N, C-alpha and C positions, 0 to 999 in steps of 0.2 A: 536228244533224239538220235542223231547220227554222230557218234563219237569218234569213229575211226574208219578209214577206208583202206583196204588192201586189194590190189588188183594190178592190171597191166596198164602202163602209161601209154595212151594212144596218141595224144597231141600235147605239144608244149607251145603256147602262144601267150607270152607274158601279158598280164599277170595270171592268166588262166591256164589250167591244164585239164585234160580229159582223161579220166581213169575208168577203165572197163572192169567192173566187178561182176563176174559171171554173166556177161551179156548185157548188163545195164551200164550205160556210160554216164558218169557223174562229172559235171562241169564244176571245177573247184578253183576258187581264187586263192592264190598263195602270195605271201610277201616275197620279195626278191631274194632275201636270205635263204628261204626254202627253195625257191626256183633254181638258184645256182647249184644247189646240192642234190638236185633230182638226177636219177639215172637216165640213160638214153631211152628214146622212144622204143617201145616194145619190151622194155624190161619191167620187172615187178617193182611196185612202189607201195609204200605204206605211209599214210598221212593221218595225223590226229586232226579232227575236224571240229568246227563250230558251225552250227546250223542256225540261220537267221530267217525268221518268218516275218515278212512285212505285208501290209495290205496289198501291195502291188507286185510282190516278188518273194520267192523263196531262194535264199542264197546259201551256198556252202563254202566255207573258208577252210583251207588246209594248212597244216604246220608240220615242220620236220621235227619239232621237239615240244615237250610239255611246257617248257619255259616260255616259248614263243606264244603258245596258245593261252597260257595264263596271263601274259602281258597284254595280249589282244583283249582278253575278257576284262582286265582291269581298265584298259583304255575305253572300252565300250560303256563302262559305268559312269564316265565323266560326261556331264551335260554338254551338248554341242559337239561331241565326238561320235561320228558314225563309223560304220564298218570300213568304208573307203578311206577315211582319214586315219583310222587305226592301222589299216594295212599299209598306208603310205608311210606312217611313222616307223613301222617295223621293217619296211623296205629300206628306209634311210638310215636307221640305227639298229645295231644289234641289241638284243635284250640286255646284255652286259653294259653297253654304252648308254642305253636309256636309263638303266638302274643307277649308273654312275652319275649321269646328269641330274637325276632326281635327288640322289644323296647329296651331291655338291650344290644343288639348286642352280644349275647352269642353263639359263634360258637360251644362251647363244648356240648351244648344240642343237636344240629343238628347232630354232628358227631356220636352220640350214635345210630342214626338210621341206620340200615343196608343199605349199598350202598351209603351212603353219606360220602364223604371224606372232608378233611379240606378245599380244594379250593372250592368245590361245596357249602359247608356250608357258607363260606365267601361270595360267589356270591349270595346265597339265601338271606342272611342278608342284603346285599347291595341293591338288587333289590326290596325286600319287605319293606324296610324302608319307612315309610310314607303311605304304602298301606295296610299293615296288622299290627294291633296293634295301629294304629293311634287313633282308637276310645277308646283305653285304655290309657288315658292321661299319667299317670306315674305309670306303673305297679310296678316299684321298690318300690314306696311309699307304695303300698298296702301290700307288704311283710314286711314292717317295716324297709326298708332301707332308711335312711334319707339323705344320701349323696353319692357322688361319691366314697369315700374311702370304704364305706361298700360294694358298688357294686363291686369294684375292688377286695376286700377280698373274696367275694362270688365267683367271677369268678376264682380266683386263687385256691380256695378250690375245685371247680368242676373240674378244669384242673388237679388237683393232684389226681383225681379219687374218691373224695367223692361225695355222692349223694346230690341232691338239698336239701333234708330234713335234712341231717346231717349238711350241710353247713349253712342252715338257723338256726338250733339249736345252732351251735357254735357262729354264729353272735349275737344271742340274749344275750349271756353271756358276750359280749364285752362291754366296756364303749362306750357311744355314740360318743365321740370326738376322738377316737383312730385313729392313722395314719395307712396307708396301711401295711407297713412292720411290725410294732409292732402288728397290728391286726392279721396278718397272723400267726405270732409266737404264740400269745395268743390262737388263734383258734386251731392251731395244737396241742398245749399242752392240750387244753380242749378235743379235739377229741381223743387224745392218751390215755386218762383215761379209 
């Protein structure tokens, strides 16, 4: 119905913005990734939109890129995921991070998003597999992860509470052919320093 809005940005009140399009003000909910990239109030703005009609409301969601809108639409197709939850996921993770988590089947990244529990994260990973991140053939390889063992080590470190960056740095220090259990021990020693 409404696919794109271009107009003057009147108000910014996270997660909502008000866009004036030739005298009509549209209230648009945006993920924080889009919000941070908005111009100053009074400047011209262009947002791709997704229009949701419910029995009790008509809502407009805006996105800075087609990738964000496509990810939002994929999330809405999942049973139990509404527009607010999808917006929360895209506010907590970039589309690339979400696609990477789906490709690597890392529930740990999704659980960090407020409102997403372990069961919901696992359902998201299952439902999005092949739909999101499919265009990113082997995201693990782009991070320098050559094999399943390194991916398992990374997931274990994230599950233990280390950030992705810390876990990646610890992995780089490991020998390439290390086993999972030995790799976890070596990585923990490196992180403890």
